[in-house]
Each structure stands twice: as structure tokens, then as C-alpha cells.
C-alpha positions as CSV (number, residue, x, y, z in Angstrom):
1,X,107.2,151.7,90.1
2,X,109.0,155.0,89.8
3,X,112.7,154.6,89.0
4,X,115.0,157.5,89.9
5,X,118.4,155.8,90.1
6,X,120.6,153.5,88.2
7,X,123.6,151.5,89.7
8,X,126.1,149.7,87.6
9,X,128.5,146.9,88.4
10,X,131.9,147.3,86.8
11,X,133.9,144.2,85.9
12,X,132.5,142.4,82.9
13,X,129.8,145.0,82.5
14,X,131.5,148.3,81.9
15,X,135.0,146.9,81.0
16,X,135.9,143.6,79.6
17,X,138.0,142.6,82.5
18,X,136.7,139.2,83.3
19,X,139.2,137.5,80.9
20,X,141.9,139.5,82.7
21,X,140.8,138.3,86.1
22,X,140.6,134.7,84.8
23,X,144.1,135.0,83.3
24,X,145.6,136.5,86.4
25,X,144.0,133.8,88.7
26,X,145.2,131.1,86.4
27,X,148.8,132.3,86.5
28,X,148.8,132.8,90.3
29,X,147.0,129.5,91.0
30,X,149.4,127.6,88.9
31,X,152.0,128.3,91.5
32,X,149.9,126.3,94.0
33,X,149.0,123.5,91.7
34,X,145.4,124.7,91.1
35,X,143.9,124.6,87.6
36,X,140.2,125.7,87.3
37,X,137.9,124.8,84.5
38,X,135.8,127.6,83.0
39,X,132.8,126.1,84.7
40,X,134.5,126.2,88.1
41,X,135.7,129.7,87.6
42,X,132.3,131.0,86.6
43,X,130.7,129.8,89.8
44,X,132.8,132.3,91.8
45,X,132.6,135.3,89.3
46,X,131.5,138.4,91.2
47,X,133.1,137.5,94.5
48,X,135.8,139.7,96.0
49,X,139.3,138.5,95.2
50,X,139.9,137.6,98.8
51,X,136.8,135.4,98.9
52,X,137.6,133.9,95.5
53,X,141.1,132.8,96.7
54,X,139.8,131.6,100.1
55,X,137.1,129.5,98.4
56,X,139.5,127.7,96.0
57,X,142.3,127.3,98.5
58,X,139.9,125.6,100.7
59,X,138.6,123.3,97.9
60,X,142.2,122.3,97.1
61,X,143.4,122.1,100.7
62,X,145.9,124.9,100.4
63,X,146.8,126.5,103.8
64,X,145.9,130.1,104.7
65,X,149.4,131.3,104.9
66,X,149.5,132.3,101.3
67,X,146.0,133.8,101.0
68,X,147.0,137.5,101.3
69,X,150.0,137.1,98.9
70,X,147.9,135.3,96.2
71,X,145.2,137.9,96.5
72,X,147.6,140.8,96.1
73,X,149.4,139.1,93.1
74,X,146.1,138.5,91.3
75,X,144.9,142.1,91.8
76,X,148.3,143.5,90.7
77,X,148.3,141.4,87.5
78,X,144.7,142.6,86.7
79,X,145.6,146.2,87.2
80,X,148.7,145.9,85.0
81,X,146.7,144.2,82.2
82,X,143.8,146.6,82.4
83,X,146.3,149.5,81.9
84,X,147.9,147.7,79.0
85,X,144.8,146.5,77.1
86,X,141.6,148.2,78.4
87,X,138.4,147.2,76.5
88,X,135.3,149.2,77.3
89,X,132.2,147.2,76.8
90,X,129.8,148.1,73.9
91,X,127.1,150.5,74.9
92,X,128.7,152.0,78.0
93,X,128.6,155.6,76.9
94,X,125.2,155.0,75.3
95,X,123.7,153.7,78.6
96,X,125.2,156.5,80.7
97,X,123.9,159.1,78.3
98,X,120.4,157.4,78.2
99,X,120.1,157.8,82.0
100,X,121.6,161.2,82.1
101,X,119.0,162.5,79.7
102,X,116.3,161.2,82.0
103,X,117.9,162.8,85.1
104,X,118.6,159.6,86.9
105,X,121.1,159.5,89.7
106,X,124.0,157.3,88.6
107,X,126.1,155.1,90.8
108,X,128.7,152.3,90.7
109,X,128.8,149.3,93.1
110,X,131.5,146.8,92.6
111,X,133.5,144.1,94.4
112,X,136.8,145.4,92.9
113,X,139.3,147.3,95.0
114,X,139.3,151.1,94.9
115,X,142.7,151.2,93.0
116,X,141.2,149.3,90.1
117,X,137.9,151.3,90.2
118,X,139.9,154.6,89.8
119,X,141.7,153.2,86.8
120,X,138.6,151.9,85.0
121,X,136.6,155.0,85.7
122,X,139.4,157.2,84.2
123,X,139.8,154.9,81.2
124,X,136.1,154.9,80.5
125,X,135.8,158.6,81.0
126,X,132.7,158.3,83.2
127,X,133.9,159.8,86.5
128,X,132.0,163.1,86.1
129,X,128.7,161.2,85.7
130,X,129.0,159.0,88.8
131,X,127.4,160.5,91.8
132,X,128.4,157.6,94.1
133,X,130.9,154.8,94.0
134,X,131.0,152.0,96.5
135,X,133.4,149.1,96.8
136,X,132.9,145.9,98.7
137,X,136.7,145.7,99.2
138,X,136.6,146.5,102.9
139,X,133.0,145.5,103.8
140,X,132.4,142.6,106.1
141,X,130.6,140.8,103.3
142,X,130.9,141.2,99.5
143,X,128.5,140.1,96.8
144,X,126.2,138.1,96.8
145,X,125.6,140.0,100.1
146,X,123.6,143.2,99.2
147,X,125.5,145.7,101.4
148,X,127.6,147.3,98.5
149,X,124.3,148.0,96.7
150,X,122.5,149.3,99.8
151,X,125.5,151.6,100.5
152,X,125.5,153.0,97.0
153,X,121.7,153.7,97.2
154,X,122.2,155.4,100.5
155,X,124.9,157.6,99.1
156,X,122.5,158.5,96.3
157,X,119.7,159.2,98.7
158,X,117.6,156.6,96.9
159,X,115.2,153.9,98.1
160,X,116.1,150.4,96.9
161,X,112.8,150.2,95.1
162,X,113.8,153.2,93.0
163,X,116.9,151.6,91.7
164,X,117.7,149.7,88.5
165,X,120.9,147.7,88.7
166,X,122.9,146.4,85.8
167,X,125.0,143.2,86.5
168,X,126.8,140.5,84.5
169,X,127.4,137.9,87.2
170,X,125.2,135.5,89.1
171,X,126.6,136.6,92.5
172,X,126.0,140.3,91.5
173,X,122.5,139.6,90.4
174,X,121.7,137.9,93.8
175,X,123.2,140.9,95.6
176,X,121.0,143.3,93.7
177,X,117.9,141.3,94.2
178,X,118.7,140.8,97.9
179,X,118.9,144.6,98.1
180,X,115.3,144.7,96.8
181,X,116.3,146.4,93.6
182,X,115.3,145.8,90.0
183,X,118.1,143.9,88.2
184,X,119.0,143.8,84.5
185,X,121.6,141.2,83.6
186,X,124.0,141.4,80.7
187,X,125.7,138.0,80.8
188,X,128.8,137.0,78.8
189,X,127.6,135.5,75.5
190,X,128.9,132.1,76.6
191,X,126.5,132.2,79.6
192,X,123.4,133.7,77.9
193,X,121.4,130.4,78.1
194,X,122.1,129.7,81.8
195,X,118.7,129.2,83.4
196,X,119.8,131.0,86.6
197,X,119.3,134.3,84.9
198,X,115.6,133.7,85.3
199,X,115.9,135.3,88.7
200,X,116.7,138.7,87.0
201,X,114.0,141.2,86.0
202,X,115.4,141.5,82.5
203,X,118.2,139.8,80.5
204,X,120.0,141.6,77.6
205,X,122.8,140.7,75.3
206,X,124.3,144.2,75.4
207,X,123.9,147.5,77.2
208,X,123.2,149.2,73.9
209,X,120.0,147.2,73.6
210,X,118.4,148.9,76.6
211,X,115.7,151.6,76.0
212,X,112.6,153.3,77.2
213,X,110.5,150.3,76.4
214,X,112.5,148.3,78.9
215,X,112.1,150.9,81.6
216,X,108.3,150.8,81.0
217,X,108.3,147.0,81.2
218,X,110.3,147.0,84.4
219,X,108.1,149.6,86.0
220,X,105.1,147.4,85.5
221,X,106.7,144.3,87.2
């Protein structure tokens, strides 16, 4: 397989924002009497905020009247916290440089809203390297639906089979695989042993562990 393109997820992969999403959801959900365990929260990681709120409101029999307000409040809290305490994940600049040197086309495909994307891209200093950015914010379906990845590949003029995707969530992994792309997962350390990662083409503990040997291995799959 001849790879020409790499597409990155954002939250939890390029920036350590998953704890911020968790914290924001916890604070907002407390207002509705909802308290999620880590295991419950992890099952919906990677979904758009709207779908995340809809799912848990339905599970806890909360009406739809507050959906938009809860979604907006969660996103606003995350944006505020990312601006206050941004933590770029280890290996981000390494992995961008790795693919730049190999003349790969580079894209970003995320469930996050464009407002947050702009902030993270600026904080990480990677905007000038991204040739395409797609958000599932306004798509009919978000991850695990593959549309956001297919849209990104289309903008990059790349066939799905030419794309390596990097993900940290199960829903994101399913989206990448459904798009018929090669998927490398970098799960949070607490989820490294989850058997579901067996669906990925490669699992790593950090972006900085990726190298040419892995490209060669993936190309032979």
C-alpha cells in the first residue's frame, strides 16, 4: 500500500483535552442530577458534544428542552479551560515533522466545533502544516460515522486507502476504519489494555514512538 496522506484527530491526541471535556461535562451534568462513572464516560468519548448530551439525557430521562443549553455550556467551559491550561500531547511536533519530511499531505478531522479547533491549532502552532481541516460539528452524522474523515481526504485529494489516521478514541477508530483508512490508535494510558483496540491497524503508547518501521509494517498489511 502506498501512503501519501496522514489525518489526525484532535482531542486527546494532539492536546490533552479529554480531562477538560470530562470536567466540563461533570459540572454541567451535575445541574441535572447526572453523575457518570469513568467507564460510562469513556463509552461516549469521540462523539460530538450534541450527541454526547443527547445520549446521556436519554439514559437519565431528561427532556430535550435543555439539550442545546447543556451542549453550549459544556463547549464554553472546555474552550475556557483549554485557553487557561493547554497541554500539547508528547510527540505532536515530532510526528508532524516526520510526515512533513516525507512529503505527506496532512489533515485534521475532528468532532470538535470550529471555534475550539482554531484555538488548539494556534496553541499547538501547527496551522501552517495542515492542508485540510474538517469538523463534524455541522455534519448529519459525527464519529463513529466516517464522513468527517472522507471529507478530509477529499479536501486533500487523497484516496482513503492512501491515508493513515491517528486516533485516541474507540468511536474515532471505528470512523477511520469505516472510511477504509489505515488507523493507528494512541489510547489514554488507562485504556491501553482494552481489547477493542484490536480493530486498529497499530496501537502505540505515544505519538513519538511512531517511525518508518511502522509505516513499512502498515504498508504490508
